[in-house]
C-alpha positions as CSV (number, residue, x, y, z in Angstrom):
1,M,56.7,58.6,6.7
2,T,56.5,55.3,4.6
3,A,55.3,55.2,1.2
4,R,52.5,52.9,1.8
5,L,51.3,55.6,5.0
6,R,51.3,58.5,2.3
7,R,49.1,56.8,0.2
8,T,46.9,55.6,2.8
9,L,46.6,59.2,4.0
10,I,46.4,60.6,0.8
11,A,43.1,58.3,-0.2
12,A,41.6,58.4,2.9
13,A,41.9,62.8,2.4
14,T,40.6,62.2,-1.1
15,A,37.4,60.2,0.3
16,G,36.8,62.6,2.6
17,M,36.9,66.2,0.8
18,M,34.4,63.4,-2.3
19,A,32.2,62.6,0.3
20,L,31.9,66.5,0.9
21,V,31.2,67.4,-2.7
22,P,27.7,66.8,-3.0
23,A,26.5,68.5,0.1
24,M,28.1,71.0,-1.1
25,L,26.5,70.9,-4.4
26,A,22.7,70.1,-2.5
27,P,21.1,73.3,-2.9
28,T,20.1,74.9,0.8
29,P,16.6,73.8,2.1
30,A,13.6,75.9,1.9
31,Q,13.4,77.7,5.2
32,A,10.0,78.0,7.0
33,W,7.4,81.1,5.8
34,G,7.7,84.1,8.0
35,Y,6.9,87.8,8.6
36,G,8.8,89.7,5.9
37,V,9.7,89.1,2.6
38,N,8.5,85.9,2.0
39,R,9.2,83.7,-1.8
40,V,7.7,81.4,-3.5
41,Q,8.7,77.5,-3.5
42,T,9.9,75.4,-6.1
43,A,8.3,72.5,-7.7
44,A,10.8,70.5,-6.4
45,E,10.2,72.1,-2.8
46,D,7.4,71.5,-2.3
47,S,5.2,69.0,-5.1
48,H,2.1,69.3,-2.8
49,A,-1.3,70.7,-4.6
50,Q,-4.6,71.3,-3.4
51,T,-7.4,73.5,-4.2
52,G,-4.9,77.4,-4.2
53,M,-2.0,75.4,-4.3
54,G,0.3,72.9,-6.7
55,P,3.9,73.0,-6.4
56,G,5.6,75.7,-8.1
57,W,2.3,78.2,-7.7
58,V,-0.6,79.9,-5.7
59,L,-3.8,81.2,-5.7
60,L,-4.3,85.0,-4.8
61,S,-7.9,86.0,-4.3
62,Y,-9.8,89.3,-2.3
63,K,-10.9,87.2,1.1
64,A,-9.4,84.1,2.6
65,N,-10.7,81.1,1.2
66,G,-11.9,83.2,-2.0
67,P,-12.0,83.2,-5.9
68,M,-8.4,83.9,-7.7
69,V,-7.3,87.4,-8.7
70,G,-3.6,86.1,-10.0
71,Y,-1.2,83.5,-9.2
72,L,2.5,83.8,-7.2
73,F,4.9,81.4,-9.4
74,A,8.5,79.7,-8.0
75,R,11.1,80.2,-10.1
76,D,11.7,77.1,-12.2
77,F,7.8,77.2,-13.3
78,V,7.2,76.2,-16.9
79,F,3.8,77.6,-18.5
80,A,2.1,76.8,-21.8
81,D,4.2,78.4,-24.3
82,G,7.1,76.8,-22.6
83,T,8.3,79.6,-21.2
84,V,10.1,78.6,-18.3
85,K,10.3,81.1,-14.8
86,T,13.3,82.8,-14.3
87,S,13.3,84.3,-11.2
88,F,10.5,83.8,-7.6
89,D,7.7,85.7,-7.1
90,H,7.7,87.3,-3.5
91,M,5.2,88.2,-0.7
92,D,4.9,91.1,1.8
93,I,3.2,88.4,4.7
94,R,3.0,90.9,7.5
95,D,0.1,88.5,9.2
96,T,-2.9,86.1,9.1
97,G,-6.4,85.8,8.7
98,D,-6.9,82.9,10.9
99,G,-9.9,80.6,10.7
100,S,-11.0,78.1,8.1
101,A,-13.3,80.7,6.2
102,G,-14.7,77.7,4.9
103,N,-12.0,75.9,3.2
104,T,-12.5,72.5,3.6
105,E,-8.7,70.6,2.6
106,G,-6.8,71.9,5.6
107,I,-6.1,76.1,5.4
108,T,-6.3,77.5,8.5
109,R,-3.9,80.4,8.5
110,W,-3.9,82.8,5.8
111,P,-1.1,84.9,4.6
112,W,-1.9,88.8,3.8
113,G,-0.1,91.5,2.6
114,H,1.7,92.6,-0.9
115,A,2.0,90.1,-3.6
116,A,4.6,91.3,-6.2
117,G,5.0,89.0,-9.5
118,S,3.2,90.2,-12.3
119,F,0.2,90.9,-10.0
120,D,1.5,93.2,-7.7
121,G,-1.3,94.7,-5.8
122,C,-3.1,93.8,-1.7
123,A,-4.0,90.4,-1.1
124,Y,-4.6,86.8,0.7
125,A,-3.3,83.9,-0.4
126,Y,-3.5,80.7,0.3
127,G,-2.5,79.2,2.9
128,T,1.1,79.7,4.5
129,S,3.6,76.0,2.9
130,K,4.1,77.5,-0.2
131,F,6.6,79.8,1.6
132,A,9.5,80.5,2.0
133,I,11.0,83.6,3.9
134,E,13.8,85.7,2.3
135,R,14.4,88.5,4.9
136,T,12.8,90.4,7.8
137,G,10.8,93.6,6.8
138,F,9.3,94.5,4.1
139,M,9.1,94.7,0.1
140,T,6.9,98.2,0.4
141,D,4.8,100.0,2.7
142,S,1.9,98.8,0.5
143,C,-0.9,97.4,2.2
144,A,0.9,97.3,5.4
145,N,-2.9,98.8,7.1
146,G,-4.5,95.1,6.2
147,P,-8.0,93.7,4.9
148,S,-10.8,96.8,5.8
149,V,-13.8,95.4,3.6
150,V,-17.1,94.2,6.2
151,G,-17.8,91.0,3.7
152,S,-20.5,88.1,3.3
153,S,-19.9,84.8,1.9
154,K,-22.7,83.2,3.9
155,A,-26.5,82.9,2.2
156,D,-28.1,85.0,5.0
157,G,-25.6,87.2,4.6
158,S,-24.0,88.2,8.0
159,P,-20.9,89.4,7.9
160,D,-17.6,86.7,8.0
161,S,-15.3,86.8,10.6
162,L,-12.1,87.5,8.2
163,R,-11.7,91.5,6.0
164,W,-11.7,91.8,2.6
165,W,-9.6,93.5,0.8
166,H,-12.3,94.5,-1.6
167,S,-16.1,95.0,-2.2
168,E,-16.9,92.2,-5.1
169,A,-18.2,95.3,-7.2
170,V,-14.8,96.0,-8.2
171,F,-16.3,93.0,-10.5
172,C,-18.5,93.5,-13.5
173,T,-22.5,93.8,-12.5
174,A,-23.6,95.2,-15.3
175,S,-25.4,91.8,-16.6
176,G,-28.2,93.4,-17.7
177,T,-25.5,94.4,-20.4
178,D,-23.2,91.9,-20.2
179,P,-25.2,88.1,-19.4
180,L,-21.3,86.9,-18.3
181,C,-21.5,89.5,-15.1
182,S,-23.1,88.4,-12.0
183,P,-25.4,91.4,-10.0
184,Y,-24.1,90.3,-7.1
185,G,-20.1,90.6,-8.4
186,V,-19.6,86.9,-8.5
187,W,-21.3,83.4,-9.2
188,S,-21.3,81.2,-6.2
189,E,-24.2,79.0,-4.6
190,N,-25.1,81.5,-2.1
191,K,-24.8,84.5,-5.2
192,G,-26.7,83.8,-8.6
193,G,-27.1,80.1,-8.0
194,G,-23.9,78.5,-8.7
195,L,-21.4,79.4,-11.0
196,K,-22.4,81.2,-14.9
197,V,-22.2,78.7,-17.2
198,T,-21.1,79.4,-20.6
199,R,-18.2,77.7,-24.0
200,S,-16.1,79.4,-26.0
201,T,-17.0,80.3,-29.1
202,T,-13.4,80.6,-31.0
203,P,-10.0,79.1,-29.1
204,C,-9.3,80.5,-25.7
205,P,-6.0,81.5,-24.7
206,V,-5.7,81.5,-20.4
207,Y,-3.2,83.3,-19.1
208,G,-2.5,83.1,-14.5
209,N,-1.8,87.1,-14.2
210,I,-3.5,90.7,-15.7
211,G,-2.5,92.7,-12.9
212,A,-3.7,94.1,-9.7
213,A,-4.9,97.2,-11.4
214,A,-7.2,95.4,-13.5
215,A,-8.4,92.3,-11.5
216,Y,-9.0,95.0,-9.5
217,G,-11.0,97.8,-11.0
218,S,-11.0,98.4,-14.7
219,G,-7.6,99.3,-15.0
220,S,-5.4,98.2,-18.0
221,A,-5.3,94.4,-18.1
222,A,-1.2,93.5,-18.6
223,P,-2.4,89.5,-19.7
224,T,1.1,87.2,-18.8
225,H,2.1,84.0,-17.4
226,P,0.2,81.8,-20.4
227,L,-1.7,79.1,-18.7
228,G,-2.8,76.6,-22.8
229,T,-5.2,76.8,-24.2
230,V,-9.2,76.5,-24.6
231,P,-10.3,74.6,-27.5
232,A,-13.8,76.4,-28.6
233,G,-17.1,74.5,-28.4
234,Q,-15.9,74.0,-24.5
235,Q,-17.9,74.7,-21.3
236,V,-16.2,77.0,-19.4
237,D,-17.4,78.1,-15.5
238,V,-17.0,81.5,-14.8
239,R,-16.2,82.9,-11.7
240,Y,-16.3,87.2,-12.2
241,V,-16.3,89.4,-15.6
242,T,-13.4,92.4,-14.4
243,K,-15.2,95.5,-14.6
244,S,-13.6,96.3,-17.7
245,R,-15.4,93.8,-19.3
246,Q,-11.6,92.3,-21.5
247,Y,-11.4,89.3,-19.4
248,V,-12.8,87.2,-17.6
249,M,-11.8,84.5,-14.4
250,A,-13.4,81.0,-15.1
251,K,-12.4,77.4,-15.7
252,W,-11.8,75.0,-18.5
253,H,-14.6,72.5,-17.1
254,G,-13.6,69.3,-15.4
255,Q,-9.5,70.3,-16.8
256,R,-6.4,71.3,-15.6
257,L,-4.0,73.8,-16.9
258,A,-0.4,74.4,-16.4
259,G,0.8,72.9,-13.1
260,G,-2.2,71.6,-11.8
261,I,-4.3,75.5,-12.0
262,A,-7.6,75.6,-13.3
263,W,-8.7,79.2,-12.7
264,G,-7.2,81.4,-14.8
265,F,-8.1,84.2,-16.7
266,F,-9.9,84.0,-20.4
267,P,-10.4,87.1,-22.9
268,R,-13.7,88.3,-22.9
269,G,-14.5,87.6,-26.8
270,C,-13.5,84.1,-27.1
271,L,-16.4,83.5,-24.5
272,S,-20.5,82.8,-25.2
């Protein structure tokens, strides 16, 4: 072999190896969702945002297309205090509720099962598009039997076709004690004529999760995932108050929080 041919072959081999490096370093594309253990996709994998979902997060509810009870977050999500999520939140997707459930943004498949992370309870999630399956099987036997509560979001009170995880009586209904509590459990167009409007009296820290036990009843709240702080004197639109009356699930009128999130948990004491 001549020296010139040897140099040519070495150069070709080196070029081929260098061409492989970007492919070797590139992240593995996220798989589509599936029945089993799913993680939330990162913002880099899926930046799409609409009601109930955004870059690196997805909303959880007790019913399809329902009010927020918590969130699942992906690795690398940046919270309002600058902390960065270092691991993925997961959900056992055991099945889906199929139907629009009144959603106007194209979600027709509502995955349900055990949602882990700082929520840690049974829930629906807002669509399947934010999930990537990691493995078959499940994290836990919890929530395996599926939602069973007959509920209604309709003005005439007729039952919804999709079952709920809980009745809305799990939220505060003591409107005579606390004016922010809805006698129906939640404020909506069909129950009370719309959201309850109030104001922040002091700066309000807002959190993404307080845990399923607190959201679904009077369990102790564990506020985590800071989404921002609402200044004093701002309009706040209330969806419900937790049974313990420690926290209010609401949004800062006309504003967004970390990651484009609208809804969060406000301490009751900072609202009028």
